[in-house]
N, C-alpha and C positions, 0 to 999 in steps of 0.2 A: 494301206499294207507297209505296215516299217520296216525300216531298209534294210536291218539285219536281216529279215527273211530272204532277200536275196542270196543269203548263204546256206539257206535250207540245200543239203542231197538228198536225204532220206525221210520219212515219212514212219515212225513205227506204232501199229495200233494196237492196242488193248483190244482182246475179241470177245470175251464174255459180257454180251451186254451193248458194246459199243458197234462190234460188226454181226453177230448171232445174237437173235430171238430165245435166249435160254429160257427162259420159263415156260411160254406157249409150246413149244416141244418137248420140254418135259411132262407138262400137264396132257399133252395128246397122247403121249407114249404109254404115260402111267397108266391113266383112263384106259387106254386097250386093253392092257395086260389086267389090268382092275374088272374090267366085264368080264373076261372070260374066265377069271376065279371068282365072278360073283364078290366082288369086295365093294364095301359100302364106304368110301373114304373119300373124305375131300381132298381131292388130287392138286388144288391149287395153294391150300395150306402142305401139302406133302411136298409141293416144288417150293416153296416158299422158307418151309422147315430146312431143308438140304441142303439149299444155297446158303443160308444164313450161317447152319451150321459148318459148311465147308469155310467161312471166313474166318472164323474161331479157330478151326483145327490148325487152319494153314498160320495162323498168328502163334500158337502153340510151337508148330514148327520154325517158324522164324525166332523164336526165343529159346530154342533149345528145350522143350519142355517135353517135344515130342523128335524121334531119330526122324533123319531124312526118310521121306517117301513121299514120290511123283502124288499125281492129281487124283489119278485112278484108284489108288492105295487109298486116298484120303475119303474121295467120294464112297468107296463101297464100306469103308468102316464105317463112316457116319449115316450110308444106307440099312446097315444092321442094325445100328443102334435106331435109325427112325422107325425100320420094322416092329422091333421090338417095343417101343413106347407107342407106337399106335395099334399093338396087338395086332398085326397083320400074318396071319400065319397060314400056310400050305403053299409058300411060291418053293418052287423046285433050284437048286443052284441056278442050273440053267437061264432060268427068268430072272433069277436076282442079278446075273453078269450082263441080262440084255439089259436090265433096266438101267443099271450101271453105268453100260455103254452108250446109252442115251447120250452121253455129252460127246459122243465122238460123232455123232448126227444132229445137230444143232442147224434149225435154219434160219437162214441169213436174214438181215434184217432189207427189204424191197430195194434201198437202195446202194447195197452193199458189194455186189456183183460192179455191175456195171458205174459204180463209183468208184472203186478201186481201179478200174480196167483203167479208166481217165486217169486218176493220177499217177498210174506206172509211166502213161507218156512222157511225164517231166522228173517224177522223184522215183528214187528207189525207195520201195514199197515193201513193207515187215511185218508180219506178224510180231509181237511181243508181249506172250501172254505168260499166265501161271500154270497154264495146260502141257501136260506133259509133249513130246515129241508125236508118240506114235495119237495120241489124242489129237492135238494139231493137224499134224498130217490126214488122217481118216475124217476128221472134221469140212478141213478146206476142200477135199477131193468131193466131196459128198454133196457140200454146198456150194459147188463149182466158184470159190475164192480163189483169185489168180496174185501169189506172192512172188518177190524177186525172192525171198526167203522167209523162212519159221526160223524163228530166237524163240527157242521155248526157256521158261524160267528153270528149267530141268541142267539145263546146261552149265549153268551157274550154282546150281543146287541151293539156290535161296531163293523166296518168294518176293514178288513186289509185297511193299512198296521198300525192300531192299536197297540200298546203292547200289551193291554189287549187279543186280539185275542190268539196270541203266546204262552202267559203266561196260558189264560185257555186252551188250548191244552194240554200244559206238566201237570199243576196242575189236569187235569180229568185223564191224565195217567200214573200216580203218577212217574213221571220222570224227573228228571234235566233237565234242558234247553239243556244242553251240550249233553246229551245220544237221542236229538232228530235231525233229518236232516230232514228242510222243501225241499221238490222238486216242482220246478218252473219253467215254459218257462219264466218268468217277474223277471229280475234284482230289482225290487222296492222291490217285496214279499220278495228276497230271501236276501235283504238286512237289512229289518225291523227283519227278524226272525231273523238274524246274530247278529243283536243288541243286543238282552236279551239272547243272546248266543249260537244259535241253530247251527249245522253244515246243510250247503247249499250243494245241488246240481243243479244246473242249466241244463234244457234239455232244447236241441234245437227244435223248432217247427216252421220251415221257412216258413211254408204256414197257420201258423196263419191267416193271414192277406190277405190269398190270394195267389196266383201267382205273383200278382203285389206292394203285400205288402212289407216292408220295415222293418222287424223286427229286433230288435236290439242281432244281434248275438255274439259280438266281447265277446270271454271269458274273465274273470274278472278271474286275481290272486288269489282275495280273496276268489272267492268259494273255497270250499275244491274238489266239483268234476263238471264237467261237461263232459256231455254225448248226445249220437248224440241219442236215443229214450230208452224204459224201459228195455232194454233187455243188451243194452247197462253200463248203468245203476247197472243193476243187476252184470253183469261183473265184473265192479267196484270195487261192494264193496262184491264180492264174493261168489255172492247169485246163 
């Protein structure tokens, strides 16, 4: 471990894909509603398309092409569009709302709950996510995730990978950027945090996009730590 790592006071975690398995949960819940409505839909493709659309819409907000809206609103807008594109009709507004709020009920990866608890014994542990505050609060309570605090991009009214989100996290924790380590399964998140001085930990989540997915798992020597899961991260940080 690098000498500079001894300065780390806080770990900030990306949530979707890094801490929770969004894809499996979305597929399971959408499939359940689909069965009750007798819908013949590729729910795996549905989940992937919904997630892909979120990134595009979020970037439009970041560029100012769309007004600020929180992640629940973005997901709802994309859900309406996706249902129309797939010609899925007959859902009530209550059913649409339940599907949209599946993001509040995502299941944690098997190592997440115990791994976060272990890391909290040594470090401040905070969520740093594009999810809005209500979403992250409900998700964390449902999945049994134990944080010292939740830092939502909603507080900065910016989305990652804007610098403002990472600076907001360091400022609210009253820490210098080099005292914070960003933990994520996504390289663009880590590189953006690194650009303002955060330390970085790349956690491998090979199944984020399912067994047929092809996430970029190639280690980048610029990252301070590469870990197979949160317990491996704890070992490498001496926690």
